[in-house]
Legacy VTK file of the C-alpha trace (Angstrom):
# vtk DataFile Version 3.0
C-alpha trace
ASCII
DATASET POLYDATA
POINTS 306 float
7.862 18.533 -8.049
5.840 15.355 -7.510
5.117 14.017 -4.027
5.652 10.312 -4.696
8.089 7.966 -6.408
7.181 6.292 -9.664
8.710 3.876 -12.142
10.248 5.685 -15.104
10.807 8.981 -13.274
14.155 10.639 -12.578
15.286 11.708 -9.110
18.191 13.483 -7.481
19.063 12.288 -3.975
21.169 14.406 -1.640
22.959 13.583 1.634
22.754 9.798 1.344
25.286 7.323 2.707
26.841 4.235 1.124
25.963 1.010 2.934
27.409 -2.469 2.385
24.655 -5.080 2.640
26.677 -8.167 3.514
23.615 -10.418 3.625
22.740 -9.812 -0.030
26.315 -8.936 -0.963
25.761 -5.570 -2.604
26.352 -1.864 -2.077
23.241 0.230 -1.466
22.449 3.884 -0.795
20.801 4.683 2.525
18.915 7.854 3.456
19.764 9.969 6.513
17.884 12.569 8.580
19.202 15.295 6.258
18.547 13.475 2.965
16.826 15.411 0.196
14.959 14.246 -2.884
14.126 16.116 -6.080
11.648 14.570 -8.511
12.744 15.463 -12.051
9.604 14.016 -13.614
8.992 11.286 -16.174
12.025 10.042 -18.125
10.353 10.827 -21.443
9.828 14.479 -20.484
12.992 15.321 -18.498
14.818 18.317 -19.960
18.374 18.788 -18.697
18.207 22.543 -19.363
15.280 22.923 -16.953
17.352 21.744 -13.986
20.756 23.087 -15.046
20.992 25.315 -11.960
20.231 22.395 -9.595
21.492 19.199 -11.263
24.853 18.687 -12.926
24.040 18.921 -16.643
26.679 16.365 -17.697
25.545 13.823 -15.104
21.892 14.193 -16.112
22.691 13.822 -19.823
24.743 10.687 -19.094
21.851 9.251 -17.084
19.348 9.909 -19.875
21.706 8.342 -22.434
22.159 5.258 -20.240
18.409 4.827 -19.724
17.794 5.299 -23.452
20.225 2.499 -24.345
19.522 0.032 -21.531
15.892 0.694 -20.572
14.301 2.262 -23.634
10.896 0.775 -22.760
10.569 3.394 -19.991
9.935 6.003 -22.680
6.638 4.273 -23.535
5.293 4.349 -19.968
2.374 6.772 -19.543
3.300 10.062 -17.929
2.136 10.455 -14.350
0.159 13.499 -13.354
2.078 15.203 -10.509
0.280 16.211 -7.314
0.923 19.372 -5.321
0.429 19.848 -1.598
-2.236 22.511 -2.107
-4.295 20.399 -4.525
-4.926 17.232 -2.464
-8.656 16.420 -2.356
-11.013 14.680 0.072
-12.206 11.355 -1.349
-14.915 8.746 -0.964
-13.379 5.344 -0.192
-15.370 3.721 -2.998
-13.565 5.962 -5.513
-9.962 5.362 -4.385
-7.241 5.217 -7.041
-3.774 3.743 -6.355
-0.573 5.774 -5.989
-2.141 9.115 -5.077
-2.258 11.279 -1.948
-5.703 11.946 -0.487
-7.572 13.483 2.449
-10.452 11.519 4.002
-13.040 11.803 6.776
-13.438 8.340 8.316
-14.942 6.504 11.248
-12.396 4.356 13.125
-13.944 0.928 13.745
-11.059 -1.113 15.149
-7.325 -0.888 15.894
-4.844 -3.761 15.583
-1.177 -3.757 16.648
0.820 -6.467 14.851
3.371 -7.659 17.402
5.381 -9.694 14.879
5.401 -7.072 12.091
8.357 -4.909 13.194
10.167 -2.251 11.200
12.902 0.265 11.982
12.039 3.937 12.522
14.693 6.400 13.725
16.857 3.558 14.964
14.079 1.932 17.002
11.999 -1.165 16.362
8.369 -0.178 15.874
5.218 -2.264 15.591
2.861 -1.966 12.656
-0.478 -0.372 13.601
-3.515 -1.032 11.400
-6.866 0.736 11.628
-10.151 -0.606 10.314
-12.055 2.408 8.989
-15.285 3.031 7.128
-17.464 5.690 5.592
-20.486 3.636 4.544
-21.483 1.356 7.413
-20.128 -2.166 6.957
-17.742 -1.307 4.085
-14.371 -1.600 5.819
-10.967 -0.409 4.608
-7.464 -0.601 6.094
-5.432 2.419 7.210
-1.812 1.623 8.170
0.010 3.956 10.578
3.737 4.247 9.816
6.547 6.141 11.552
5.218 9.250 13.332
1.652 8.148 12.583
2.021 5.234 15.022
2.143 7.792 17.861
-1.560 8.461 17.236
-2.428 5.031 18.640
-3.294 6.128 22.246
-5.678 8.918 21.209
-7.273 6.773 18.499
-7.763 3.953 21.015
-9.482 6.328 23.468
-11.815 7.664 20.782
-12.541 4.565 18.744
-15.896 4.690 16.892
-15.495 8.467 16.554
-15.260 10.348 13.260
-11.741 11.499 12.322
-10.278 13.676 9.604
-7.046 12.301 8.107
-4.871 14.291 5.728
-2.108 13.357 3.280
-2.699 9.602 3.146
-1.119 7.532 0.383
-3.303 5.013 -1.462
-1.436 1.763 -2.075
-2.503 -1.502 -3.681
-2.223 -4.662 -1.577
-1.344 -7.301 -4.181
-1.999 -10.173 -1.776
-5.530 -9.107 -0.821
-6.080 -7.402 -4.208
-7.473 -4.334 -2.472
-6.534 -0.696 -1.899
-5.165 0.477 1.450
-4.480 3.868 3.013
-1.005 4.534 4.436
0.216 7.480 6.493
3.099 9.641 5.242
5.431 12.114 6.953
2.929 14.867 6.062
-0.067 13.039 7.531
-2.200 14.501 10.310
-5.368 13.469 12.132
-8.114 15.320 13.996
-11.034 13.944 15.985
-14.284 15.668 15.007
-16.934 16.618 17.570
-20.563 15.825 16.812
-21.392 19.499 16.219
-18.489 19.968 13.793
-19.818 20.732 10.307
-17.456 18.091 8.888
-18.929 15.399 11.167
-22.472 16.532 10.380
-21.738 16.385 6.637
-20.150 12.931 7.041
-23.213 11.498 8.788
-25.615 13.075 6.317
-23.696 11.685 3.342
-22.630 8.221 4.473
-24.711 7.137 7.454
-28.310 7.902 6.628
-30.635 5.755 8.709
-32.248 3.087 6.567
-34.486 0.174 7.582
-32.632 -3.120 7.666
-33.969 -5.970 5.557
-31.135 -8.338 6.570
-32.245 -11.496 8.327
-29.755 -12.645 10.980
-29.281 -16.377 11.536
-26.522 -18.902 12.187
-24.469 -20.792 9.587
-26.020 -24.175 10.407
-29.464 -22.810 9.540
-28.221 -21.534 6.178
-26.648 -24.908 5.350
-29.981 -26.613 5.968
-31.925 -24.131 3.818
-32.807 -25.131 0.262
-32.780 -21.576 -1.043
-30.138 -20.214 -3.418
-28.591 -16.766 -3.179
-25.791 -14.731 -1.619
-25.299 -14.510 2.143
-22.948 -12.441 4.301
-21.178 -14.432 7.022
-19.464 -13.023 10.099
-17.281 -15.775 11.530
-13.979 -16.559 13.227
-11.570 -18.586 11.076
-9.983 -21.371 13.144
-7.819 -22.942 10.442
-6.911 -22.256 6.831
-6.249 -25.394 4.759
-4.651 -24.932 1.332
-4.356 -27.914 -1.047
-1.232 -27.775 -3.233
0.123 -30.132 -5.914
3.478 -30.725 -4.187
1.911 -32.034 -0.970
-1.424 -33.105 0.425
-2.215 -29.808 2.137
-0.892 -26.833 4.084
-2.752 -26.057 7.314
-2.347 -22.660 9.006
-3.906 -21.821 12.375
-3.286 -19.810 15.538
-0.530 -22.230 16.597
1.426 -21.818 13.344
4.682 -19.927 13.841
5.591 -16.962 11.673
8.590 -18.936 10.398
6.419 -21.852 9.231
3.981 -19.465 7.525
6.797 -17.724 5.640
8.337 -21.051 4.615
4.958 -22.156 3.202
4.413 -19.040 1.080
6.462 -20.204 -1.973
4.198 -23.270 -2.176
1.062 -21.120 -1.997
1.796 -18.006 -4.071
4.259 -16.788 -6.673
5.184 -13.440 -8.204
4.320 -13.175 -11.875
3.735 -10.748 -14.703
0.558 -8.772 -13.977
-0.427 -9.002 -17.653
0.098 -12.656 -18.655
0.647 -14.359 -15.287
4.047 -15.852 -16.181
6.077 -16.707 -13.061
9.091 -14.386 -12.830
12.568 -15.542 -11.831
15.032 -13.488 -9.774
18.615 -12.595 -10.606
21.635 -12.909 -8.304
20.599 -9.687 -6.529
17.126 -11.092 -5.756
15.554 -8.654 -8.238
12.731 -9.995 -10.394
13.505 -10.357 -14.085
11.174 -8.790 -16.615
8.590 -10.548 -18.736
10.089 -9.746 -22.136
7.009 -10.821 -24.080
4.914 -8.133 -22.335
7.355 -5.180 -22.436
6.999 -2.258 -21.909
4.437 -3.544 -19.369
6.476 -4.275 -16.217
3.974 -4.542 -13.354
4.162 -7.576 -11.067
1.384 -9.353 -9.199
1.053 -12.155 -6.662
-0.803 -15.260 -7.847
-2.029 -18.369 -6.076
-0.511 -21.551 -7.458
LINES 1 307
306 0 1 2 3 4 5 6 7 8 9 10 11 12 13 14 15 16 17 18 19 20 21 22 23 24 25 26 27 28 29 30 31 32 33 34 35 36 37 38 39 40 41 42 43 44 45 46 47 48 49 50 51 52 53 54 55 56 57 58 59 60 61 62 63 64 65 66 67 68 69 70 71 72 73 74 75 76 77 78 79 80 81 82 83 84 85 86 87 88 89 90 91 92 93 94 95 96 97 98 99 100 101 102 103 104 105 106 107 108 109 110 111 112 113 114 115 116 117 118 119 120 121 122 123 124 125 126 127 128 129 130 131 132 133 134 135 136 137 138 139 140 141 142 143 144 145 146 147 148 149 150 151 152 153 154 155 156 157 158 159 160 161 162 163 164 165 166 167 168 169 170 171 172 173 174 175 176 177 178 179 180 181 182 183 184 185 186 187 188 189 190 191 192 193 194 195 196 197 198 199 200 201 202 203 204 205 206 207 208 209 210 211 212 213 214 215 216 217 218 219 220 221 222 223 224 225 226 227 228 229 230 231 232 233 234 235 236 237 238 239 240 241 242 243 244 245 246 247 248 249 250 251 252 253 254 255 256 257 258 259 260 261 262 263 264 265 266 267 268 269 270 271 272 273 274 275 276 277 278 279 280 281 282 283 284 285 286 287 288 289 290 291 292 293 294 295 296 297 298 299 300 301 302 303 304 305
């Protein structure tokens, strides 16, 4: 059984409830504390006989027939390699791949609690907690704490700048920033490593070897006056973000901008399009993006700046 959901795979859900979403106007299935999920594997490789003692054979055959007639392009999707709990590996952040579970030894650099980014967990509103982590000094990545992982915040805050071991993190692509992020799962765990721990010693030996610095520090005004060409690294605080768009003169976002005004400006700044050709995708009456028929069976979406 695979540990993550994927497009083109079959699943059996147990102990779910029916929920009427009056805002969108549709009926949806909602998980409960006792919900169960069985990953049947890729559509192209599902064999009804294999799960005959677990899944109703008639129902599974009907599902496969429906998918074959209505969504035949799913058969051409590449098969995903399933992961097992006892085969998860420790990774270097520079070698991350999306949609896989990983273990990682990381140094926690900073912790941010997003007060406006709320989500529901066990009936309670919970704030999104984001860690800035690194292995190689100066190469920062994002680790998002979800659900039970958010309870780690106090101990992480007390031992910031320490080396931690995180297990069962999910690698997810951030389409807006076009980068890979780490996200906690219900299996995730963390452990602070003491300096004499062999894992901490190995981490420092591998990623944080002392090297002489050849970086010259100066201010931005000095660089602007220089007549040299090249690449510079700037550490600065952004006061305002001004985005020119065709429909208006400009959009200006700063610390005084409300979350509502930022959200209302997004359609003028970005759009969701086909990840292959860039065509802007429309939505149907259920607010689901339509497919780019010229690029089928390729169905990935991506955010683009206008």
